[in-house]
C-alpha positions, 0 to 999 in steps of 0.5 A: 215045793209045798203040797198045796202048790203041786195040787193046784198045778195039777188041777190047773193042768187038768182044767186046761186039758179039758178046755182044749178037748172041749174046744175040739169037740165043739168044733166037730159038733158045729161042723156036723150041725152045719152039714145037717142044716144044709141037708134040711134046707135042701129037702125043705118045702113050703106047705099051707097048714092049719095049726090045731095044737102045740105042746112040749111032750115026750117023743113016745107020747107024741104019736109020731111014727114008730120009725121016728122013735127007732131012729132017735137015740135012747137018751133023747127018747125021754126028753121033751120036744116041741110037737105041733098038730096041724091039718095039712090038706085033708090029713091031720099030722103030728110034726116036730117044730124047731125050738126057736120058732115054737113060741111064735107058732099061732094056734088055731090059725092058718100059716105057710110053713117051711117043712122038711120031712116031719120037721117045721123049720120056719113059718109065715102068716098066711093072712097077715103077719104073725104076732110076736109072743109077749115076752115073759117078765123076769123075776127082778122085773116083777119085783120092781113092778111090785115095789113101784106099786 
């Protein structure tokens, strides 16, 4: 057997083992995420709030309580997260938003939000529906528009 075939066979076996390992790790992570989502849903409550500002910023720059920073893994402390400053009742609070709804949160408007601790999981418009954000054009769409003009 030529050495090329042996090397190719070893590479295929290693890739197959890696795919099997990733399958089981992904399955375990999905179970863990489902449990966390159930806990968040159990602790959620509806709150009326006025959105002051929203940004994606690092956790340590966001002004969150020290306890939140201590509980966050060290590798994730430097990553940017969607932060929302909102007035809930008489207090101005800094909250973390779900990434899926961050773009649809309106600024300087009053909304009814589903909140679990410091985490915003859903929003509804208090006075009428929330406008969907305009979808950004992709690179190819921009090129087509220029070509048509």
